[in-house]
C-alpha positions in Angstrom: 8.2 -24.3 0.0 7.5 -28.0 0.4 5.5 -28.0 -2.8 8.4 -26.5 -4.8 10.7 -29.2 -3.4 8.1 -31.8 -4.3 7.8 -30.6 -7.8 11.6 -30.6 -8.2 11.7 -34.2 -6.9 9.0 -35.3 -9.4 10.8 -33.5 -12.3 14.3 -34.9 -11.5 12.9 -38.4 -10.8 11.0 -38.7 -14.0 13.3 -37.1 -16.5 16.5 -38.2 -14.7 15.4 -41.8 -14.8 14.5 -41.5 -18.4 18.0 -40.2 -19.2 19.6 -42.9 -17.1 17.7 -45.5 -19.0 19.3 -44.3 -22.2 16.5 -42.0 -23.4 17.1 -38.7 -25.2 15.4 -35.6 -23.8 15.0 -34.2 -27.3 12.4 -36.9 -28.0 10.2 -35.5 -25.2 10.5 -31.9 -26.5 7.1 -31.6 -28.1 5.9 -28.0 -27.4 2.8 -28.3 -29.5 1.7 -31.4 -27.6 2.0 -29.3 -24.4 0.1 -26.4 -25.9 -2.7 -28.7 -27.0 -3.0 -30.4 -23.6 -2.6 -27.3 -21.4 -4.7 -25.1 -23.7 -7.5 -27.6 -23.9 -7.5 -28.0 -20.1 -7.5 -24.2 -19.6 -10.3 -23.7 -22.1 -12.4 -26.4 -20.4 -11.8 -24.9 -17.0 -12.8 -21.4 -18.2 -15.9 -22.7 -19.9 -17.0 -24.4 -16.7 -16.1 -21.6 -14.3 -17.4 -18.3 -13.2 -15.5 -15.0 -13.0 -15.5 -15.4 -9.2 -14.0 -18.8 -9.2 -11.3 -17.7 -11.6 -10.4 -14.8 -9.3 -10.3 -17.1 -6.3 -8.0 -19.5 -8.1 -5.6 -16.7 -9.2 -5.6 -15.2 -5.7 -4.8 -18.6 -4.1 -1.8 -19.4 -6.3 0.8 -17.1 -4.6 -0.3 -18.3 -1.2 0.8 -21.9 -2.0 4.5 -21.1 -1.8 4.2 -19.1 1.5 4.2 -20.4 5.0 0.8 -20.9 6.5 -0.2 -17.9 8.6 -2.0 -20.2 11.0 0.9 -21.2 13.2 1.3 -22.0 16.8 2.4 -18.4 17.5 -0.8 -17.0 15.9 -3.0 -19.3 17.9 -1.3 -18.3 21.1 -1.8 -14.6 20.2 -5.4 -15.3 19.3 -6.2 -17.1 22.5 -4.5 -14.4 24.5 -6.7 -11.8 22.7 -9.9 -13.7 23.4 -8.9 -14.1 27.0 -8.3 -10.4 27.5 -11.6 -9.5 25.8 -13.7 -12.1 27.7 -12.0 -11.3 31.0 -12.7 -7.6 30.6 -16.4 -8.4 29.7 -16.7 -10.7 32.7 -15.1 -8.2 35.1 -16.7 -4.9 33.8 -19.7 -6.1 31.9 -20.2 -6.8 28.2 -20.8 -3.1 27.4 -17.2 -2.4 28.5 -15.8 -4.0 25.3 -18.2 -2.3 22.9 -15.7 0.5 22.0 -13.0 -2.1 21.4 -15.2 -4.1 19.0 -16.5 -1.1 17.1 -13.1 0.5 16.6 -10.5 -2.3 16.9 -7.9 -0.3 15.0 -7.7 2.2 17.8 -8.4 -0.3 20.6 -5.6 -0.7 23.2 -6.5 -4.4 23.4 -6.5 -5.3 19.7 -3.4 -3.2 18.9 -1.4 -5.5 21.2 -2.0 -8.4 18.8 -0.9 -7.1 15.3 -1.1 -10.6 13.7 -4.8 -10.9 14.5 -5.5 -7.2 13.6 -3.9 -7.7 10.1 -6.2 -10.7 9.3 -9.4 -9.2 8.1 -11.2 -12.5 8.1 -10.5 -13.2 11.8 -11.2 -9.6 12.8 -14.6 -9.7 11.1 -15.5 -13.0 12.7 -14.5 -12.0 16.2 -16.0 -8.5 16.2 -19.3 -9.6 14.5 -20.0 -12.3 17.0 -18.8 -10.3 20.1 -21.1 -7.6 18.9 -24.0 -10.1 18.9 -23.0 -11.2 22.4 -23.0 -7.5 23.6 -26.5 -7.0 22.1 -27.8 -9.8 24.3 -30.7 -10.6 21.9 -29.5 -14.0 20.8 -29.0 -17.3 22.7 -25.9 -19.3 22.5 -27.7 -21.9 20.5 -28.8 -19.3 17.9 -25.3 -17.9 17.7 -23.8 -21.4 17.3 -26.1 -22.2 14.4 -25.2 -18.9 12.7 -21.5 -19.5 13.3 -21.7 -23.0 11.8 -23.4 -21.7 8.7 -20.8 -18.9 8.2 -17.9 -21.3 8.7 -19.4 -23.7 6.2 -19.9 -20.9 3.7 -16.4 -19.7 4.3 -15.0 -23.2 3.7 -17.0 -23.7 0.5 -15.8 -20.4 -0.9 -12.2 -21.0 0.0 -12.4 -24.5 -1.4 -13.6 -23.4 -4.9 -10.0 -23.4 -6.3 -9.5 -26.9 -4.9 -12.5 -28.2 -6.9 -11.3 -26.4 -10.0 -7.7 -27.8 -9.8 -9.0 -31.3 -9.2 -11.3 -31.0 -12.2 -8.3 -29.9 -14.3 -6.2 -32.8 -12.9 -8.9 -35.3 -13.8 -9.2 -33.9 -17.4 -5.5 -33.7 -18.2 -5.0 -37.5 -18.8 -7.9 -37.4 -21.2 -6.5 -34.4 -23.1 -3.2 -36.3 -23.2 -5.0 -39.2 -24.9 -6.6 -36.7 -27.4 -3.1 -35.4 -28.2 -1.8 -39.0 -28.6 -4.8 -39.9 -30.9 -4.1 -36.9 -33.1 -0.5 -37.9 -33.3 -1.4 -41.5 -34.3 -3.8 -40.1 -36.9 -0.9 -38.1 -38.3 1.3 -41.2 -38.3 -1.3 -43.3 -40.1 -1.7 -40.6 -42.7 2.0 -41.0 -43.4 1.9 -44.8 -43.9 3.7 -44.5 -47.1 6.8 -43.1 -45.3 9.8 -45.3 -44.3 9.5 -47.2 -41.0 12.0 -44.9 -39.3 9.7 -41.9 -40.0 6.6 -43.7 -38.9 8.4 -44.8 -35.6 9.4 -41.2 -35.0 5.8 -39.9 -35.5 4.3 -42.6 -33.2 6.9 -41.8 -30.5 5.9 -38.2 -30.7 2.3 -39.1 -30.4 2.9 -41.1 -27.2 4.5 -38.0 -25.6 0.9 -36.6 -25.4 -0.2 -39.4 -23.0 2.9 -39.0 -21.0 2.5 -35.3 -20.6 -1.2 -35.5 -19.7 -0.6 -38.1 -16.9 2.5 -36.3 -15.6 0.9 -32.9 -15.4 -2.2 -34.3 -13.7 -0.7 -36.4 -11.0 2.7 -34.9 -10.6 1.8 -31.2 -10.5 -1.9 -30.2 -10.7 -3.2 -32.7 -8.1 -0.6 -31.8 -5.5 -1.5 -28.1 -6.1 -5.1 -28.9 -5.3 -4.2 -30.7 -2.1 -2.0 -27.8 -1.0 -4.9 -25.3 -1.6 -7.3 -27.5 0.3 -5.0 -27.7 3.3 -5.0 -23.9 3.4 -8.8 -23.9 3.3 -9.1 -26.3 6.1 -6.6 -24.3 8.2 -8.6 -21.1 7.6 -11.7 -22.9 8.8 -10.1 -24.4 11.9 -9.1 -21.0 13.3 -12.7 -19.9 13.0 -13.8 -23.0 14.9 -11.3 -22.2 17.6 -12.9 -18.7 18.0 -16.4 -20.3 17.9 -15.8 -22.8 20.7 -14.1 -20.2 22.9 -16.9 -17.6 22.6 -19.7 -20.2 23.0 -17.9 -21.5 26.2 -17.9 -18.0 27.5 -21.6 -17.5 26.7 -22.4 -20.7 28.5 -20.9 -19.4 31.7 -17.3 -20.8 31.7 -14.6 -18.4 33.0 -12.3 -16.9 30.3 -9.3 -19.1 31.3 -11.4 -22.2 30.8 -13.1 -20.9 27.7 -9.7 -20.5 25.9 -8.9 -24.1 27.0 -12.0 -25.2 25.1 -10.6 -23.4 22.0 -7.2 -25.0 22.4 -8.7 -28.5 22.3 -10.1 -28.1 18.8 -6.7 -27.3 17.3 -4.6 -29.7 15.3 -1.7 -31.3 17.3 1.1 -29.6 15.3 -0.2 -26.1 16.1 -1.9 -26.8 19.5 0.0 -25.3 22.5 0.2 -27.6 25.5 -1.9 -26.9 28.5 1.1 -25.5 30.4 2.2 -23.3 27.5 -1.3 -21.8 27.3 -1.5 -21.5 31.0 1.8 -19.6 31.2 0.8 -17.4 28.2 -2.5 -16.5 29.8 -0.8 -15.8 33.1 1.6 -13.4 31.4 -1.3 -11.8 29.6 -3.2 -11.4 32.9 -0.1 -9.9 34.6 0.4 -7.4 31.7 -3.2 -6.4 31.9 -3.0 -5.7 35.6 0.1 -3.6 35.1 -1.7 -1.6 32.5 
């Protein structure tokens, strides 16, 4: 939503100021300049990309206007789930959570946390590493190394659209200059025309530079930043799981392990110590009743 508001502010500020200064919007209406710049940028992007990166970019676009799923409520639910799993494993042994990990869709534990269950990425990360914990064949150091590598690979893949959009943003001003140069060439080829005609041709040529710079820094670069924030948020939630599971493997009780996970979160989504304490206490009480 913020990105739409930002685009609206950019549009109104630029074109509104132009009109207030006495400019005429009709002079800026140069559809072929736009086609030249946007088409050249799109063609350069496709030429330098793979099918996978194009699919990732297309898939990331609808997510930009949606609220981030990694909210404070999701983290509270995530830490409650981890607490219940780790508490059961500590009380009844690691083998007691094997059925929950193997079939989470039917697990009475996982079904209590639908937000987590719907996120395939989180579910895969949690179940894969808890499965390794249950197997008991790997040390915490080995699992930590494996987690770090997977999180890094996840971030690099999620960040492919960011690099693509930034490359397009960097190229747009140059393509705007190309459009302007072509317009100047056209104007110089009409040097035998009256001054008024030449001035009109040159003004149209300058629109190319204007469009290239505006599209780059007013629209495409902010899109890249928005996609990157999503990528970082999707990595941070995995780091929260990683720290919590490793704390448990190193002998810390479940309640303290989830506190380790809480500390790695960003401040705007991090629950306070007392909020987490109360939530865990409620979770523990619910578990006892069950």
